C-alpha positions in Angstrom: -7.6 -78.8 -17.7 -10.0 -76.9 -19.9 -11.2 -74.8 -17.0 -7.6 -73.9 -16.1 -6.9 -72.7 -19.7 -10.2 -70.7 -19.7 -9.3 -69.2 -16.3 -6.0 -67.8 -17.4 -7.4 -66.8 -20.8 -9.9 -64.6 -19.0 -7.2 -62.9 -17.0 -7.7 -64.7 -13.7 -4.9 -66.1 -11.5 -4.0 -69.7 -11.1 -3.4 -71.0 -7.6 -0.7 -73.4 -6.6 -3.0 -76.5 -6.8 -3.9 -75.7 -10.4 -0.3 -75.0 -11.5 0.8 -78.2 -9.8 -1.9 -80.2 -11.6 -0.7 -78.7 -14.9 3.0 -79.5 -14.3 2.4 -83.0 -13.0 0.1 -83.7 -16.0 2.7 -82.5 -18.5 5.3 -84.8 -16.9 3.1 -87.8 -16.6 1.7 -87.3 -20.1 -1.9 -87.0 -19.0 -2.2 -83.5 -20.4 -1.8 -83.5 -24.2 0.6 -81.1 -25.9 -2.2 -79.1 -27.5 -3.7 -78.2 -24.1 -0.4 -77.5 -22.5 0.4 -75.2 -25.5 -2.9 -73.4 -25.1 -2.2 -72.7 -21.4 1.3 -71.5 -22.3 -0.1 -69.1 -24.8 -2.7 -67.8 -22.3 0.1 -67.2 -19.9 2.2 -65.3 -22.4 -0.9 -63.1 -23.3 -2.1 -62.6 -19.7 1.1 -62.9 -17.7 1.9 -64.5 -14.4 1.8 -62.5 -11.1 4.5 -63.0 -8.5 2.6 -65.7 -6.5 1.9 -67.7 -9.7 5.6 -67.4 -10.7 6.8 -68.8 -7.4 4.1 -71.5 -7.4 5.0 -72.6 -11.0 8.7 -72.8 -10.0 7.9 -74.9 -7.0 5.8 -77.3 -9.0 8.6 -77.6 -11.5 11.2 -78.3 -8.8 8.9 -81.0 -7.4 8.4 -82.6 -10.8 11.6 -84.6 -10.5 14.7 -85.4 -8.5 16.6 -82.8 -6.4 20.2 -82.8 -5.4 21.3 -82.4 -1.8 24.8 -80.9 -1.8 24.8 -80.4 1.9 27.4 -83.2 2.2 30.0 -80.7 0.7 29.5 -78.6 3.9 30.4 -75.5 1.9 28.1 -72.9 0.1 27.8 -74.0 -3.5 28.3 -71.0 -5.7 26.8 -70.8 -9.2 26.0 -68.4 -12.0 23.5 -68.3 -14.8 23.5 -66.2 -18.0 20.3 -65.4 -19.7 22.1 -66.1 -23.0 24.3 -64.1 -25.2 26.8 -64.1 -28.1 30.5 -64.8 -27.2 29.6 -65.3 -23.6 32.5 -67.3 -22.2 32.3 -65.9 -18.6 31.6 -69.3 -17.0 34.9 -70.7 -18.5 36.8 -67.9 -16.6 34.6 -67.6 -13.5 34.5 -71.3 -12.5 38.2 -71.8 -12.0 38.6 -68.2 -10.8 36.3 -68.8 -7.9 37.9 -72.1 -7.1 41.4 -70.5 -7.2 40.2 -68.0 -4.5 38.9 -70.7 -2.1 35.2 -70.9 -3.2 33.3 -73.9 -4.4 31.7 -73.4 -7.8 29.3 -76.1 -8.9 27.1 -75.7 -12.0 24.8 -77.9 -14.1 24.9 -76.3 -17.5 23.2 -76.5 -20.9 24.0 -76.6 -24.6 23.6 -73.8 -27.1 20.5 -73.3 -29.2 20.0 -70.7 -32.0 22.3 -67.8 -32.0 23.5 -68.2 -28.3 26.3 -70.5 -27.3 26.3 -73.2 -24.6 29.0 -73.8 -22.0 28.8 -77.6 -22.5 29.6 -77.3 -26.2 32.6 -75.1 -25.4 33.9 -77.5 -22.8 33.4 -80.5 -25.1 35.7 -78.8 -27.7 38.5 -79.8 -25.3 39.5 -83.3 -26.2 38.3 -85.8 -23.6 36.4 -83.4 -21.4 33.6 -85.3 -19.7 30.4 -83.4 -19.0 28.3 -86.3 -17.7 29.1 -87.1 -14.1 27.1 -89.1 -11.6 25.9 -87.2 -8.5 28.6 -88.9 -6.5 31.3 -87.9 -8.9 30.0 -84.3 -9.0 30.1 -84.1 -5.2 33.6 -85.7 -4.9 35.0 -83.3 -7.5 33.6 -80.3 -5.7 35.2 -81.5 -2.5 38.5 -82.3 -4.2 39.2 -79.2 -6.4 36.3 -76.8 -5.7 34.9 -76.7 -9.3 32.7 -78.8 -11.5 30.5 -78.0 -14.5 28.4 -80.8 -15.8 25.3 -81.6 -17.9 22.0 -81.6 -16.2 20.4 -84.9 -15.4 17.1 -85.6 -17.2 15.6 -86.6 -13.9 16.1 -83.1 -12.5 13.1 -80.7 -13.3 11.8 -82.9 -16.2 8.9 -80.5 -16.5 11.2 -77.8 -17.7 12.6 -79.9 -20.6 9.1 -80.7 -21.8 7.7 -77.2 -21.4 10.7 -75.6 -23.0 10.3 -77.8 -26.1 6.7 -76.7 -26.4 7.5 -73.1 -25.8 10.2 -73.2 -28.5 7.7 -74.3 -31.2 4.7 -72.3 -30.1 6.2 -68.8 -29.8 5.7 -68.8 -26.1 9.4 -68.2 -25.0 9.1 -64.5 -24.1 7.4 -64.3 -20.8 9.3 -63.1 -17.7 7.4 -65.4 -15.3 8.0 -68.5 -17.4 11.6 -67.7 -17.9 12.2 -67.0 -14.2 10.5 -70.2 -13.2 12.6 -72.2 -15.7 15.9 -70.7 -14.5 15.3 -70.9 -10.8 13.6 -74.3 -10.7 16.8 -75.8 -12.1 19.0 -73.9 -9.7 17.0 -74.8 -6.7 16.8 -78.5 -7.7 20.5 -78.8 -8.3 21.5 -77.6 -4.8 22.8 -74.1 -5.5 23.4 -72.0 -2.4 24.2 -68.7 -4.0 23.4 -67.6 -7.5 24.8 -64.8 -9.5 22.5 -64.0 -12.5 24.1 -62.4 -15.5 21.1 -60.9 -17.4 22.1 -59.9 -20.9 20.4 -56.8 -22.4 20.4 -55.8 -26.1 20.2 -57.0 -29.7 21.9 -60.4 -29.0 19.9 -61.2 -25.9 16.4 -62.4 -25.0 15.9 -59.2 -22.9 15.6 -56.3 -25.3 15.8 -53.6 -22.6 16.7 -53.0 -19.0 13.1 -52.7 -17.8 12.4 -56.3 -18.9 15.7 -57.5 -17.4 14.9 -56.0 -14.0 11.5 -57.6 -13.9 13.1 -61.0 -14.7 15.7 -60.5 -12.0 13.0 -59.4 -9.5 11.0 -62.6 -10.1 14.2 -64.8 -9.8 15.0 -63.2 -6.5 11.4 -63.9 -5.3 11.8 -67.6 -6.1 15.2 -67.6 -4.5 13.8 -66.0 -1.3 11.1 -68.7 -1.2 13.8 -71.3 -1.0 16.3 -69.5 1.1 18.7 -68.9 -1.8 20.6 -65.7 -2.2 20.3 -64.3 -5.7 22.4 -61.4 -7.0 21.7 -59.8 -10.4 24.1 -58.2 -12.8 22.9 -56.6 -16.0 25.4 -56.6 -18.9 25.3 -55.2 -22.5 24.7 -57.6 -25.4 24.3 -55.2 -28.4 27.7 -56.3 -29.5 29.3 -59.7 -28.8 31.3 -60.3 -25.7 35.0 -60.6 -26.4 36.4 -61.1 -29.8 35.4 -64.8 -30.5 32.1 -66.5 -31.1 32.2 -70.3 -31.3 33.3 -73.2 -29.2 37.1 -74.0 -29.1 38.0 -70.4 -30.1 36.0 -69.1 -27.1 37.9 -71.5 -24.8 41.2 -70.2 -26.2 40.1 -66.6 -25.5 38.9 -67.5 -22.0 42.4 -69.0 -21.4 44.0 -65.7 -22.3 41.8 -64.0 -19.7 42.8 -66.6 -17.1 46.4 -65.8 -17.9 45.8 -62.1 -17.1 45.3 -61.0 -20.7 42.4 -61.2 -23.1 39.4 -58.9 -23.8 38.6 -56.4 -21.0 34.8 -56.9 -21.1 35.1 -60.6 -20.3 37.6 -59.9 -17.5 35.4 -57.2 -16.1 32.2 -59.3 -15.9 34.1 -62.3 -14.5 35.7 -60.2 -11.8 32.4 -58.6 -10.8 30.7 -61.9 -10.6 33.6 -63.5 -8.7 33.4 -60.6 -6.1 29.7 -61.2 -5.6 30.0 -65.0 -5.2 33.1 -65.0 -3.0 31.7 -62.4 -0.7 28.6 -64.5 -0.3 30.6 -67.6 0.5 32.1 -68.6 3.9 35.4 -67.0 3.4 34.8 -63.9 5.5 35.4 -61.5 2.6 33.6 -58.3 1.6 33.2 -57.6 -2.1 36.2 -55.2 -2.2 38.6 -57.8 -0.7 37.0 -60.5 -2.9 37.6 -58.5 -6.0 41.2 -57.9 -5.0 41.8 -61.6 -4.4 40.2 -62.5 -7.7 42.2 -59.9 -9.6 45.4 -61.2 -8.1 44.4 -64.8 -9.0 44.1 -63.8 -12.7 47.2 -61.6 -12.8 49.4 -64.2 -10.9 48.3 -67.3 -12.8 46.5 -69.1 -10.0 43.2 -69.0 -12.0 44.9 -70.5 -15.0 46.3 -73.3 -12.9 42.9 -74.0 -11.5 41.5 -74.3 -15.1 44.2 -76.8 -16.0 43.5 -78.8 -12.9 39.8 -78.7 -13.6 40.3 -79.9 -17.2 42.6 -82.7 -16.0 40.2 -84.0 -13.3 37.2 -83.9 -15.6 39.1 -85.9 -18.3 40.1 -83.0 -20.6 43.5 -82.8 -22.4 44.0 -79.1 -22.4 46.8 -77.8 -24.7 46.4 -74.1 -25.6 46.5 -73.5 -29.4 46.4 -77.1 -30.3 43.2 -77.6 -32.3 42.2 -78.1 -36.0 42.0 -74.8 -37.9 39.3 -74.6 -40.6 39.3 -72.7 -43.8 38.4 -69.1 -43.5 36.6 -66.2 -45.2 37.3 -62.6 -44.3 34.8 -59.8 -44.1 36.5 -56.4 -45.0 35.5 -52.8 -44.6 34.2 -51.2 -47.8 35.3 -47.8 -46.7 37.2 -46.1 -43.9 35.6 -44.9 -40.8 34.9 -45.8 -37.1 33.1 -48.9 -36.1 29.8 -47.6 -34.7 28.0 -50.9 -34.1 28.6 -54.7 -34.3 25.2 -56.4 -34.2 25.5 -59.3 -31.7 22.5 -61.0 -33.2 24.0 -61.0 -36.7 27.3 -62.2 -35.5 25.7 -65.0 -33.5 23.7 -66.1 -36.5 26.8 -66.1 -38.6 28.5 -68.3 -36.1 25.5 -70.6 -36.2 25.6 -70.7 -40.0 29.3 -71.6 -39.8 28.5 -74.8 -37.8 29.3 -73.5 -34.4 25.6 -73.4 -33.3 22.4 -75.4 -33.5 19.1 -74.8 -35.2 17.4 -77.7 -33.4 18.3 -79.5 -30.2 19.4 -82.5 -32.2 21.9 -80.8 -34.4 25.6 -81.4 -33.9 28.1 -78.5 -33.5 31.5 -78.1 -35.1 33.9 -77.4 -32.3 36.4 -75.6 -34.5 33.9 -73.3 -36.4 33.0 -69.8 -35.5 33.8 -66.1 -35.9 36.8 -64.0 -34.8 36.3 -60.3 -34.7 39.2 -58.0 -35.7 37.8 -54.8 -34.2 35.5 -53.5 -31.5 33.0 -50.6 -31.4 35.0 -47.3 -31.4 38.0 -48.7 -33.4 39.0 -46.8 -36.6 39.3 -49.0 -39.7 40.5 -48.3 -43.3 39.0 -49.3 -46.5 39.9 -53.0 -47.1 40.8 -53.7 -43.5 39.6 -57.0 -42.1 36.6 -56.6 -39.8 36.1 -60.3 -38.9 36.9 -63.8 -40.1 34.6 -66.8 -40.2 35.8 -70.3 -40.0 33.8 -73.2 -41.4 34.3 -76.7 -42.7 32.9 -76.2 -46.2 32.6 -73.4 -48.7 28.8 -73.2 -48.6 28.8 -72.6 -44.8 31.6 -70.0 -45.1 29.8 -68.1 -47.8 26.5 -68.1 -45.9 28.1 -67.1 -42.7 30.3 -64.5 -44.3 27.3 -62.8 -45.9 25.5 -62.6 -42.6 28.6 -61.4 -40.8 29.1 -58.6 -43.3 25.7 -57.2 -42.3 26.7 -56.9 -38.6 29.0 -53.9 -39.0 28.0 -50.2 -39.2 30.6 -47.5 -39.7 30.5 -43.8 -38.8 32.6 -40.9 -40.0 33.4 -39.4 -36.6 34.6 -40.7 -33.2 32.4 -43.3 -31.5 32.6 -44.0 -27.8 32.9 -47.6 -26.7 30.0 -48.5 -24.4 30.6 -50.1 -21.0 29.6 -53.7 -20.5 28.1 -53.5 -17.0 24.7 -51.7 -17.1 23.8 -52.1 -13.4 23.3 -54.4 -10.4 20.5 -55.4 -8.1 
């Protein structure tokens, strides 16, 4: 192992055999954490080329069990978000695709840090069951065309181990490592078509479009190596998505979008991704027709019906508006002006402080905690107007979250144009 570390430290490439040796050693426990961490740091400093990225992903896929979803006999459509604040798109997209005749199957994760997790949001619905066996997962896809579940520990075990090391050794931010992590899990879980939503901005892991495009390019390379189609959408994350950041409150907002209402940015991204996925399925649609079908499903209530059916089949007792309200603290404008910026990172951290997010993987989340915004960038506000409200279970959390939330807003004296949410596509 020492020669592998030295090779990457000195800027040389690692062939598939060396990367496979590393991954298998990590999973089997024959390579100690300090050596694995040393190689990860060398990778971050020296980078991975395209061949190394694909080889690492392949070794990670082969580190555990893979799912064969061919028995469904339909393309399995999936999406992945690189992580953002208020990102509730999966909650809309999954039933929307199903309501249009597609099959949406996703193994998802939990939130960590300032970014939220789909599983935490779904579990805020009383009774919703995120752990299904492979057989239950397949049968649900065949029955109603949608299932979102937690990932089995036997699938890509290398990723779980390596991510835990990266999280504590400042080795998260490398495009090759991120791409291998994302795509290994998607390949291993049987995805046929993947739509990537790569967030860009203050509240995202990708600070700029250049880094986002490199990540997307690497993901597409891995997808091509496995015969998977990968489409990439770049979306803005300088401000939060939608008006809510939390768990149950985000589900409530997603429901409003499914009913044909709700914030326009969430609707826009969900429709764009639905068009991409449905056009890549076996329905014989081009993107324009797929977008028209998805728009009608939202406006006519079919997507909302699919959400209700999905919740029922997966054990959830969905009743809009019926959840425990926590005590609140309001953040108000100190002067009049126009909202020039809402820092997504600060809002996400405020939601985390309220109890809606985690600091470590072992932390519990409060399903009712979070932040509700009262304004968007470009809105005019008066002195004393409410900018946002934080909900938390105790006063200490409310005060800490409220203080951080107050730092998220910047006001200007003149008009401010509201930026678009879609930055591009590849």
